[in-house]
DSSP file (Angstrom, degrees, kcal/mol; ACC not computed):
  #  RESIDUE AA STRUCTURE BP1 BP2  ACC     N-H-->O    O-->H-N    N-H-->O    O-->H-N    TCO  KAPPA ALPHA  PHI   PSI    X-CA   Y-CA   Z-CA
    1    1 A X              0   0    0      0, 0.0    13,-0.5     0, 0.0     3,-0.1   0.000 360.0 360.0 360.0  64.4  193.7   92.9   46.3
    2    2 A X        +     0   0    0      1,-0.2     2,-0.7    11,-0.1    12,-0.1   0.808 360.0  52.6 -81.9 -30.7  197.0   91.9   44.8
    3    3 A X  S    S-     0   0    0     10,-0.0    -1,-0.2     0, 0.0     2,-0.0  -0.913  86.5-142.3-108.5 111.7  199.0   93.5   47.5
    4    4 A X        -     0   0    0     -2,-0.7     2,-0.2    -3,-0.1    -2,-0.0  -0.331  14.4-164.5 -72.4 153.3  197.9   92.5   51.0
    5    5 A X    >   -     0   0    0     -4,-0.0     3,-1.3    -2,-0.0    -1,-0.0  -0.648  42.9 -90.5-120.4-178.2  197.8   94.8   54.0
    6    6 A X  T 3  S+     0   0    0      1,-0.3    -2,-0.0    -2,-0.2     0, 0.0   0.679 128.2  52.6 -70.5 -14.4  197.5   94.1   57.7
    7    7 A X  T 3  S+     0   0    0      2,-0.1    -1,-0.3     0, 0.0     2,-0.2   0.424  83.0 118.0 -97.2  -0.6  193.7   94.3   57.3
    8    8 A X    <   -     0   0    0     -3,-1.3     2,-0.6     1,-0.1     5,-0.1  -0.470  63.6-134.1 -71.6 132.2  193.6   91.8   54.4
    9    9 A X    >   -     0   0    0     -2,-0.2     3,-1.9     1,-0.1     4,-0.1  -0.794  11.3-145.2 -84.5 121.1  191.6   88.6   55.1
   10   10 A X  G >  S+     0   0    0     -2,-0.6     3,-1.9     1,-0.3     6,-0.3   0.783  92.9  70.3 -60.2 -29.2  193.8   85.8   53.8
   11   11 A X  G 3  S+     0   0    0      1,-0.3    -1,-0.3     5,-0.1    34,-0.0   0.729 101.2  46.1 -62.0 -21.5  190.8   83.8   52.7
   12   12 A X  G <  S+     0   0    0     -3,-1.9    -1,-0.3     4,-0.1    -2,-0.2   0.244  88.4 117.0-105.9  13.0  190.2   86.3   49.9
   13   13 A X  S <> S-     0   0    0     -3,-1.9     4,-2.3     1,-0.1     5,-0.2  -0.404  74.4-118.1 -79.4 158.5  193.8   86.5   48.7
   14   14 A X  H  > S+     0   0    0    -13,-0.5     4,-2.5     1,-0.2     5,-0.2   0.894 113.3  51.4 -62.1 -42.0  194.9   85.4   45.2
   15   15 A X  H  > S+     0   0    0      2,-0.2     4,-2.1     1,-0.2    -1,-0.2   0.912 110.8  47.3 -65.5 -42.9  197.1   82.7   46.6
   16   16 A X  H  > S+     0   0    0     -6,-0.3     4,-2.1     2,-0.2    -2,-0.2   0.928 114.2  46.9 -64.6 -44.9  194.5   81.1   48.8
   17   17 A X  H  X S+     0   0    0     -4,-2.3     4,-2.5     1,-0.2    -2,-0.2   0.892 110.2  53.7 -64.8 -39.1  191.9   81.2   46.0
   18   18 A X  H  X S+     0   0    0     -4,-2.5     4,-2.3     1,-0.2    -1,-0.2   0.896 108.0  50.8 -61.6 -39.8  194.4   79.7   43.6
   19   19 A X  H  X S+     0   0    0     -4,-2.1     4,-2.1     2,-0.2    -2,-0.2   0.897 109.8  49.5 -63.7 -40.6  195.0   76.8   46.0
   20   20 A X  H  X S+     0   0    0     -4,-2.1     4,-2.4     2,-0.2    -2,-0.2   0.905 109.4  52.3 -64.6 -40.9  191.2   76.2   46.3
   21   21 A X  H  X S+     0   0    0     -4,-2.5     4,-2.5     1,-0.2    -2,-0.2   0.928 109.6  49.1 -60.8 -44.9  191.0   76.2   42.5
   22   22 A X  H  X S+     0   0    0     -4,-2.3     4,-1.4     1,-0.2    -1,-0.2   0.879 109.7  51.6 -63.0 -37.4  193.8   73.6   42.3
   23   23 A X  H  X S+     0   0    0     -4,-2.1     4,-0.9     2,-0.2    -1,-0.2   0.896 111.4  47.1 -67.8 -38.0  192.1   71.4   45.0
   24   24 A X  H >X S+     0   0    0     -4,-2.4     4,-2.1     1,-0.2     3,-0.5   0.905 112.0  50.8 -65.8 -40.4  188.8   71.5   43.0
   25   25 A X  H 3< S+     0   0    0     -4,-2.5    51,-0.2     1,-0.2    -1,-0.2   0.719 101.6  60.7 -74.0 -20.3  190.6   70.7   39.8
   26   26 A X  H 3< S+     0   0    0     -4,-1.4    -1,-0.2    -5,-0.2     3,-0.2   0.797 109.7  43.3 -73.6 -26.3  192.4   67.7   41.3
   27   27 A X  H << S+     0   0    0     -4,-0.9     2,-0.4    -3,-0.5    -2,-0.2   0.884 131.4  21.6 -81.4 -42.1  189.0   66.2   42.0
   28   28 A X  S  < S-     0   0    0     -4,-2.1    -1,-0.3     1,-0.1    48,-0.1  -0.991  71.9-153.4-126.7 120.3  187.6   67.1   38.6
   29   29 A X  S    S+     0   0    0     -2,-0.4    47,-2.3    -3,-0.2     2,-0.4   0.830  83.6  36.0 -66.6 -33.2  190.1   67.7   35.8
   30   30 A X  E     +A   75   0A   0     45,-0.2     2,-0.4    43,-0.0    45,-0.2  -0.985  67.2 174.5-125.9 128.7  187.8   70.1   33.8
   31   31 A X  E     -A   74   0A   0     43,-2.3    43,-3.1    -2,-0.4    -6,-0.0  -0.999  34.2-114.3-133.4 133.3  185.3   72.5   35.4
   32   32 A X  E  >  -A   73   0A   0     -2,-0.4     4,-2.6    41,-0.3    41,-0.3  -0.344  29.4-119.7 -62.2 146.2  183.2   75.1   33.6
   33   33 A X  H  > S+     0   0    0     39,-2.4     4,-2.4     1,-0.2     5,-0.2   0.912 111.9  46.9 -57.1 -48.8  184.2   78.7   34.5
   34   34 A X  H  > S+     0   0    0     38,-0.4     4,-2.1     1,-0.2    -1,-0.2   0.885 112.9  49.9 -63.9 -38.4  180.7   79.6   36.0
   35   35 A X  H  > S+     0   0    0      2,-0.2     4,-2.4     1,-0.2    -1,-0.2   0.903 110.3  50.4 -65.7 -40.7  180.6   76.4   38.0
   36   36 A X  H  X S+     0   0    0     -4,-2.6     4,-2.2     2,-0.2    -2,-0.2   0.914 109.9  50.1 -63.2 -42.9  184.1   77.0   39.4
   37   37 A X  H  X S+     0   0    0     -4,-2.4     4,-2.3     1,-0.2    -1,-0.2   0.907 111.6  48.3 -62.7 -42.0  183.2   80.5   40.4
   38   38 A X  H  X S+     0   0    0     -4,-2.1     4,-2.5     2,-0.2    -1,-0.2   0.884 109.4  53.2 -65.6 -38.6  180.0   79.3   42.1
   39   39 A X  H  X S+     0   0    0     -4,-2.4     4,-2.3     2,-0.2    -2,-0.2   0.907 110.8  46.9 -62.2 -41.7  182.0   76.6   43.9
   40   40 A X  H  X>S+     0   0    0     -4,-2.2     4,-3.3     2,-0.2     5,-1.0   0.903 111.5  50.1 -67.6 -41.5  184.4   79.2   45.2
   41   41 A X  H  <5S+     0   0    0     -4,-2.3     4,-0.3     1,-0.2    -2,-0.2   0.908 113.5  46.6 -62.6 -41.5  181.7   81.6   46.3
   42   42 A X  H  <5S+     0   0    0     -4,-2.5    -2,-0.2    -5,-0.2    -1,-0.2   0.896 119.7  39.7 -66.3 -40.4  180.0   78.7   48.2
   43   43 A X  H  <5S+     0   0    0     -4,-2.3    -2,-0.2    -5,-0.2    -3,-0.2   0.912 134.4  14.6 -77.3 -44.8  183.3   77.5   49.8
   44   44 A X  T  <5S-     0   0    0     -4,-3.3     2,-0.2     1,-0.2    -3,-0.2   0.852 109.4 -98.5-103.1 -44.3  184.9   80.9   50.6
   45   45 A X    > < -     0   0    0     -5,-1.0     3,-1.4    -4,-0.3     4,-0.3  -0.717  38.9 -69.3 138.3 169.0  182.2   83.6   50.4
   46   46 A X  G >  S+     0   0    0      1,-0.3     3,-1.4    -2,-0.2     4,-0.2   0.817 121.2  64.9 -63.7 -33.2  180.9   86.3   48.1
   47   47 A X  G >  S+     0   0    0      1,-0.3     3,-1.1     2,-0.2     4,-0.3   0.692  87.4  72.6 -65.9 -17.0  184.0   88.5   48.4
   48   48 A X  G X> S+     0   0    0     -3,-1.4     3,-1.5     1,-0.2     4,-0.5   0.775  79.1  73.5 -69.3 -24.7  186.1   85.8   46.7
   49   49 A X  G <4 S+     0   0    0     -3,-1.4     4,-0.4    -4,-0.3     3,-0.3   0.718  85.1  67.1 -65.7 -18.3  184.6   86.5   43.3
   50   50 A X  G <4 S+     0   0    0     -3,-1.1    -1,-0.3    -4,-0.2     4,-0.2   0.790 110.2  33.7 -68.4 -27.2  186.6   89.7   43.1
   51   51 A X  T <> S+     0   0    0     -3,-1.5     4,-2.4    -4,-0.3    -1,-0.2   0.329  87.6  97.7-113.1   6.4  189.9   87.8   42.9
   52   52 A X  H  X S+     0   0    0     -4,-0.5     4,-2.5    -3,-0.3     5,-0.2   0.936  87.8  47.1 -61.1 -46.7  188.8   84.7   41.0
   53   53 A X  H  > S+     0   0    0     -4,-0.4     4,-2.3     1,-0.2    -1,-0.2   0.878 111.6  51.0 -65.2 -36.9  190.1   86.1   37.7
   54   54 A X  H  > S+     0   0    0     -4,-0.2     4,-2.3     2,-0.2    -1,-0.2   0.903 111.0  48.9 -64.8 -40.4  193.4   87.2   39.2
   55   55 A X  H  X S+     0   0    0     -4,-2.4     4,-2.5     2,-0.2    -2,-0.2   0.896 111.5  49.0 -66.4 -40.1  193.9   83.7   40.7
   56   56 A X  H  X S+     0   0    0     -4,-2.5     4,-2.4     2,-0.2    -2,-0.2   0.899 110.7  50.5 -65.9 -39.9  193.1   82.1   37.3
   57   57 A X  H  X S+     0   0    0     -4,-2.3     4,-2.4     2,-0.2    -2,-0.2   0.907 110.4  50.3 -62.8 -41.9  195.6   84.4   35.6
   58   58 A X  H  X S+     0   0    0     -4,-2.3     4,-1.4     2,-0.2    -2,-0.2   0.942 112.3  46.0 -60.5 -48.8  198.2   83.5   38.2
   59   59 A X  H  <>S+     0   0    0     -4,-2.5     5,-2.7     1,-0.2     6,-0.8   0.871 113.1  50.2 -65.0 -36.6  197.7   79.8   37.7
   60   60 A X  H ><5S+     0   0    0     -4,-2.4     3,-1.3     1,-0.2    -1,-0.2   0.903 107.5  54.2 -65.9 -40.9  197.7   80.2   33.9
   61   61 A X  H 3<5S+     0   0    0     -4,-2.4    -1,-0.2     1,-0.3    -2,-0.2   0.779 109.6  46.7 -68.1 -26.4  201.0   82.2   34.1
   62   62 A X  T 3<5S-     0   0    0     -4,-1.4    -1,-0.3    -5,-0.1    -2,-0.2   0.335 118.5-110.5 -97.5   7.8  202.8   79.4   36.0
   63   63 A X  T < 5S+     0   0    0     -3,-1.3    -3,-0.2    -4,-0.2    -2,-0.1   0.750  83.2 119.0  78.9  25.2  201.5   76.7   33.7
   64   64 A X  S   <S+     0   0    0     -5,-2.7    13,-2.7    -6,-0.2     2,-0.3   0.759  72.8  28.6 -92.9 -27.5  199.1   74.9   36.0
   65   65 A X  E     -B   76   0A   0     -6,-0.8     2,-0.3    11,-0.2    11,-0.2  -0.855  59.3-152.4-132.3 165.4  195.8   75.4   34.1
   66   66 A X  E     -B   75   0A   0      9,-2.2     9,-3.0    -2,-0.3     2,-0.5  -0.993  18.4-131.2-135.7 142.1  194.5   75.9   30.6
   67   67 A X  E     -B   74   0A   0     -2,-0.3     2,-0.9     7,-0.2     7,-0.2  -0.846  12.4-152.8 -96.2 126.0  191.4   77.7   29.4
   68   68 A X  E >>> -B   73   0A   0      5,-3.2     5,-1.7    -2,-0.5     4,-0.9  -0.836  10.9-172.6 -99.4  99.8  189.2   75.8   27.0
   69   69 A X  T 345S+     0   0    0     -2,-0.9     3,-0.4     1,-0.2    -1,-0.2   0.856  76.6  61.1 -64.3 -38.7  187.5   78.5   25.0
   70   70 A X  T 345S+     0   0    0      1,-0.2    -1,-0.2     2,-0.1    -2,-0.0   0.779 121.5  23.2 -64.9 -26.8  185.1   76.2   23.1
   71   71 A X  T <45S-     0   0    0     -3,-0.8    -1,-0.2     2,-0.1    -2,-0.2   0.325 103.7-122.1-118.4   6.0  183.4   75.0   26.3
   72   72 A X  T  <5 +     0   0    0     -4,-0.9   -39,-2.4    -3,-0.4   -38,-0.4   0.952  66.8 132.4  51.8  58.5  184.3   77.9   28.6
   73   73 A X  E   < -AB  32  68A   0     -5,-1.7    -5,-3.2   -41,-0.3     2,-0.4  -0.902  56.9-124.2-137.6 163.0  186.1   75.7   31.1
   74   74 A X  E     -AB  31  67A   0    -43,-3.1   -43,-2.3    -2,-0.3     2,-0.4  -0.917  24.9-162.1-109.5 133.7  189.3   75.5   33.0
   75   75 A X  E     -AB  30  66A   0     -9,-3.0    -9,-2.2    -2,-0.4     2,-0.4  -0.956  16.8-129.2-120.8 134.9  191.5   72.4   32.7
   76   76 A X  E     - B   0  65A   0    -47,-2.3     2,-0.4    -2,-0.4   -11,-0.2  -0.673  23.9-140.5 -78.4 129.5  194.2   71.2   35.1
   77   77 A X        -     0   0    0    -13,-2.7     2,-0.2    -2,-0.4    -1,-0.0  -0.753  16.3-121.7 -91.7 138.2  197.5   70.5   33.3
   78   78 A X        -     0   0    0     -2,-0.4     2,-0.6     2,-0.0    -1,-0.0  -0.562  20.3-154.2 -78.6 143.4  199.5   67.5   34.4
   79   79 A X    >   -     0   0    0     -2,-0.2     3,-0.9     1,-0.1   -15,-0.0  -0.944  12.2-175.0-122.7 108.2  203.0   68.3   35.5
   80   80 A X  T 3  S+     0   0    0     -2,-0.6    -1,-0.1     1,-0.2    -2,-0.0   0.636  77.8  66.1 -79.1 -14.1  205.4   65.4   35.2
   81   81 A X  T 3  S+     0   0    0      2,-0.0    -1,-0.2     0, 0.0     2,-0.2   0.282  75.7 111.0 -94.2  13.0  208.3   67.2   36.9
   82   82 A X    <         0   0    0     -3,-0.9     0, 0.0     1,-0.1     0, 0.0  -0.534 360.0 360.0 -82.9 154.0  206.7   67.4   40.3
   83   83 A X              0   0    0     -2,-0.2    -1,-0.1     0, 0.0    -3,-0.0   0.459 360.0 360.0 -76.8 360.0  208.1   65.3   43.2
């Protein structure tokens, strides 16, 4: 669901899920991938798992997160140029 329609539930959109991921990562800087997915499913619902990877790809492409392959975790990158 990269392109929303008038029937799209905003809670399952890539942007909303990306925002939830960032809010989780501000509390804990590093979260294991499986734990993050479970947190999102618990918070938003089962349908959110379809767009988790798209949201992570979006956040990675704009330089907000990093994937730590050795521990299978997502890390929040600090951004010094924010206001």
